[in-house]
C-alpha positions as CSV (number, residue, x, y, z in Angstrom):
1,M,-3.4,-19.5,-5.9
2,E,-2.1,-20.0,-9.4
3,L,-5.5,-18.7,-10.6
4,F,-4.5,-15.3,-9.3
5,D,-0.8,-15.3,-10.3
6,L,-0.3,-12.7,-13.0
7,T,3.4,-13.4,-13.7
8,G,4.0,-12.5,-17.4
9,H,0.8,-10.6,-17.6
10,V,0.8,-7.0,-18.9
11,S,-1.9,-4.6,-18.0
12,I,-2.7,-1.0,-18.7
13,V,-4.5,1.2,-16.1
14,T,-5.7,4.6,-17.4
15,G,-5.8,7.2,-14.6
16,G,-3.7,4.8,-12.6
17,N,-1.7,7.5,-10.9
18,R,-4.2,8.2,-8.1
19,G,-7.4,7.1,-6.4
20,I,-9.2,4.0,-7.6
21,G,-6.8,3.6,-10.6
22,F,-3.8,3.4,-8.3
23,G,-5.6,0.8,-6.2
24,L,-6.2,-1.3,-9.4
25,A,-2.6,-0.9,-10.4
26,R,-1.2,-1.8,-7.0
27,G,-3.3,-5.0,-6.9
28,L,-2.1,-6.0,-10.3
29,A,1.5,-5.3,-9.4
30,R,1.3,-7.3,-6.1
31,A,0.0,-10.2,-8.2
32,N,3.2,-10.0,-10.3
33,A,1.7,-8.3,-13.4
34,S,3.7,-5.7,-15.3
35,V,1.7,-2.5,-15.3
36,A,1.6,0.5,-17.6
37,I,0.0,3.6,-16.0
38,W,-1.5,5.9,-18.5
39,A,-2.2,9.5,-17.4
40,R,-2.1,13.1,-18.6
41,D,-0.1,14.1,-15.5
42,L,3.1,12.3,-16.3
43,E,4.9,13.5,-13.1
44,K,2.2,11.9,-10.9
45,A,2.3,8.8,-13.1
46,D,6.1,8.6,-12.5
47,E,5.5,8.9,-8.7
48,A,2.9,6.1,-8.8
49,V,5.4,3.9,-10.7
50,G,7.9,4.5,-8.0
51,R,5.4,3.4,-5.4
52,L,4.7,0.2,-7.3
53,S,8.4,-0.7,-7.5
54,G,9.3,-3.9,-5.8
55,L,5.7,-5.0,-5.0
56,G,5.9,-8.0,-7.4
57,K,7.9,-9.7,-10.1
58,G,6.7,-7.4,-12.9
59,E,7.8,-4.0,-14.0
60,A,5.9,-0.7,-14.0
61,I,6.1,2.1,-16.5
62,S,4.4,5.5,-17.0
63,V,3.0,6.6,-20.3
64,A,1.6,10.0,-21.2
65,C,-1.9,9.7,-22.5
66,D,-5.0,11.9,-23.0
67,V,-7.8,9.3,-23.4
68,T,-9.9,11.9,-25.3
69,D,-7.3,12.2,-28.0
70,E,-7.3,9.4,-30.6
71,R,-3.7,10.0,-31.6
72,S,-2.6,10.0,-28.0
73,V,-4.2,6.7,-27.2
74,I,-2.8,5.1,-30.3
75,D,0.7,6.3,-29.5
76,A,0.4,5.3,-25.8
77,L,-0.5,1.7,-26.8
78,A,2.4,1.6,-29.3
79,A,4.8,2.9,-26.5
80,T,3.5,0.3,-24.1
81,V,3.9,-2.6,-26.5
82,D,7.3,-1.3,-27.5
83,Q,8.5,-1.4,-23.9
84,M,6.6,-4.4,-22.6
85,G,6.0,-6.5,-25.7
86,K,2.3,-7.0,-25.5
87,V,-0.9,-6.1,-23.6
88,D,-3.2,-8.7,-22.0
89,S,-5.7,-6.5,-20.1
90,V,-6.7,-2.9,-19.8
91,F,-8.6,-1.1,-17.0
92,A,-10.3,1.9,-18.6
93,N,-10.5,3.8,-15.4
94,A,-9.8,7.5,-16.2
95,G,-12.9,9.6,-15.4
96,V,-14.0,13.1,-14.5
97,T,-17.0,14.8,-13.0
98,S,-18.1,18.3,-12.1
99,G,-20.6,19.6,-9.5
100,V,-22.8,21.7,-11.7
101,A,-26.5,21.5,-11.0
102,F,-29.2,21.1,-13.6
103,P,-30.7,23.1,-15.3
104,E,-28.0,25.7,-14.7
105,M,-25.5,23.3,-16.4
106,E,-24.0,24.4,-19.8
107,L,-23.7,22.0,-22.7
108,A,-19.9,22.2,-22.5
109,E,-20.0,20.6,-19.0
110,L,-21.8,17.5,-20.3
111,E,-19.6,17.3,-23.4
112,N,-16.4,17.4,-21.3
113,V,-17.6,14.6,-19.0
114,F,-18.8,12.4,-21.9
115,D,-15.5,13.0,-23.8
116,V,-13.6,11.3,-21.0
117,N,-16.0,8.9,-19.5
118,V,-17.5,7.6,-22.7
119,G,-15.2,8.7,-25.6
120,G,-12.1,7.9,-23.6
121,V,-13.4,4.4,-22.8
122,F,-14.3,3.8,-26.4
123,L,-10.8,4.8,-27.7
124,V,-8.9,2.8,-25.1
125,A,-11.1,-0.3,-25.5
126,R,-11.0,-0.1,-29.3
127,E,-7.2,0.1,-29.5
128,V,-6.6,-2.7,-27.0
129,A,-9.2,-4.9,-28.7
130,R,-7.5,-4.4,-32.0
131,H,-4.1,-5.3,-30.5
132,L,-5.5,-8.5,-28.9
133,I,-7.3,-9.6,-32.0
134,A,-4.2,-9.0,-34.1
135,R,-2.3,-11.2,-31.7
136,D,-5.1,-13.8,-31.7
137,A,-4.8,-13.6,-27.9
138,P,-7.4,-13.8,-25.1
139,G,-7.8,-10.7,-23.0
140,S,-9.7,-8.7,-20.5
141,I,-11.2,-5.2,-20.8
142,V,-12.5,-3.7,-17.6
143,I,-14.4,-0.4,-17.5
144,T,-14.8,1.6,-14.3
145,S,-18.4,2.8,-14.1
146,S,-20.2,3.9,-10.9
147,I,-23.3,3.0,-8.8
148,A,-24.4,6.5,-10.0
149,A,-25.2,4.9,-13.4
150,N,-28.3,3.3,-11.8
151,R,-29.3,6.0,-9.3
152,G,-30.5,9.6,-9.4
153,N,-27.7,12.0,-8.8
154,P,-29.2,15.5,-8.5
155,T,-25.8,17.3,-8.4
156,A,-24.2,15.5,-11.4
157,P,-26.7,14.1,-13.8
158,H,-24.2,14.3,-16.6
159,Y,-21.8,12.0,-14.6
160,S,-24.6,9.5,-14.0
161,A,-25.5,9.5,-17.7
162,S,-21.9,9.0,-18.8
163,K,-21.4,6.1,-16.4
164,G,-24.7,4.5,-17.6
165,A,-23.5,4.8,-21.2
166,A,-20.1,3.3,-20.2
167,T,-21.9,0.3,-18.6
168,A,-24.1,-0.2,-21.6
169,F,-21.1,0.0,-23.9
170,A,-19.3,-2.6,-21.9
171,R,-22.2,-5.1,-22.1
172,A,-22.4,-4.6,-25.9
173,L,-18.6,-5.1,-26.2
174,A,-18.8,-8.3,-24.1
175,V,-21.2,-9.8,-26.7
176,R,-19.2,-8.6,-29.7
177,L,-15.8,-9.5,-28.5
178,A,-16.6,-12.9,-26.9
179,R,-15.9,-14.6,-30.3
180,H,-12.3,-13.4,-29.9
181,N,-12.1,-14.7,-26.3
182,I,-11.9,-11.1,-25.0
183,R,-13.9,-10.6,-21.9
184,V,-15.4,-7.2,-21.0
185,N,-16.6,-6.4,-17.4
186,V,-17.5,-3.4,-15.3
187,I,-16.4,-2.3,-11.8
188,A,-19.0,0.0,-10.2
189,P,-17.6,1.8,-7.2
190,G,-19.7,3.5,-4.5
191,W,-18.5,6.3,-2.2
192,V,-14.7,6.1,-2.3
193,A,-12.3,8.5,-0.6
194,T,-10.4,10.0,-3.5
195,E,-9.5,13.4,-4.9
196,M,-12.9,13.4,-6.7
197,T,-14.8,13.3,-3.3
198,D,-12.4,15.6,-1.4
199,E,-15.2,18.2,-0.8
200,L,-17.4,15.7,0.9
201,Q,-14.8,14.1,3.1
202,G,-15.0,15.6,6.5
203,N,-18.4,17.2,5.9
204,E,-20.1,16.2,9.1
205,R,-23.6,16.1,7.6
206,F,-22.5,13.9,4.7
207,E,-20.4,11.7,6.9
208,D,-23.4,11.0,9.1
209,A,-25.6,10.2,6.1
210,L,-22.8,7.9,4.6
211,R,-22.5,5.9,7.8
212,F,-26.3,5.4,7.8
213,R,-26.6,4.4,4.1
214,V,-23.5,2.2,3.8
215,P,-23.8,-1.0,5.8
216,L,-20.0,-1.3,6.3
217,R,-20.1,2.2,7.8
218,R,-17.1,3.7,6.1
219,W,-15.8,5.2,2.9
220,G,-14.3,2.9,0.3
221,T,-10.5,3.2,-0.2
222,A,-8.2,2.6,-3.1
223,E,-7.1,-0.6,-1.4
224,D,-10.6,-2.0,-1.7
225,F,-10.1,-2.3,-5.5
226,E,-6.9,-4.3,-5.5
227,G,-8.5,-7.8,-5.2
228,V,-11.2,-7.2,-7.9
229,A,-8.5,-6.0,-10.3
230,V,-6.6,-9.2,-9.9
231,F,-9.7,-11.3,-10.2
232,L,-10.9,-9.7,-13.4
233,A,-7.5,-9.8,-15.1
234,S,-6.7,-13.4,-14.1
235,P,-7.9,-16.8,-15.2
236,A,-10.1,-16.9,-12.0
237,S,-12.7,-14.9,-13.9
238,A,-12.4,-16.8,-17.2
239,Y,-16.1,-17.5,-17.6
240,M,-17.2,-13.9,-16.7
241,T,-18.1,-11.3,-19.3
242,G,-20.7,-8.6,-19.5
243,T,-20.8,-8.5,-15.7
244,E,-20.9,-5.6,-13.3
245,I,-19.1,-6.0,-10.0
246,V,-20.3,-3.5,-7.4
247,V,-17.8,-2.3,-4.8
248,D,-19.8,0.0,-2.5
249,G,-19.8,-1.4,1.0
250,G,-23.4,-2.6,0.7
251,Y,-24.8,0.8,-0.3
252,S,-26.8,-0.8,-3.2
253,A,-28.3,-3.4,-1.0
254,F,-29.9,-0.9,1.4
């Protein structure tokens, strides 16, 4: 079990105040990591920190950050290092979508989604990589993508495209950063019960389709991401980089 003990480890989770991000943060905290939750909504980030309190040996802090703003990301990393001393891993999880069909979609919709899902990932990964390289320290960068990256999504093609870009970016970074002993991997969630899927939860027609298409016959939950977070941050995944871990209840196998 020492492979999965994150005592002394410091991790950042962007968008860690809710949904999948909070599941990642809780898994890390339970494995004794110290966790910095970066989010635009600092009040909800503070609430999440309170829920992490006492789960493990590490501490938890909230840091205000807009991942689309370069200065905000730089300042958030500086604040995290100032309070925690270092960073060992980051989960670039913050993401958005919108349900605007194509070709009715305006360019601004695509730009907004790409700003967060691609630009935000770029800024967070770049700043943490610079920090790790300056310390000459090994590290782990984990990017939250989606199974939508590899499947047609008629209601959100801009989301699918952004997640495909994030996945490709992660693979390129894995090759580039391996010389610094920095690993870069991807988590690809399937249908998960979060605020992003609120409109579909309870929709009888969709629920029936979900149970048919997902072999495990249920929605994913935030808790389903706790273990994979610990695995990718810990020495247990030391020889893994450029890999995509799918967490979708078997949807992709169907």
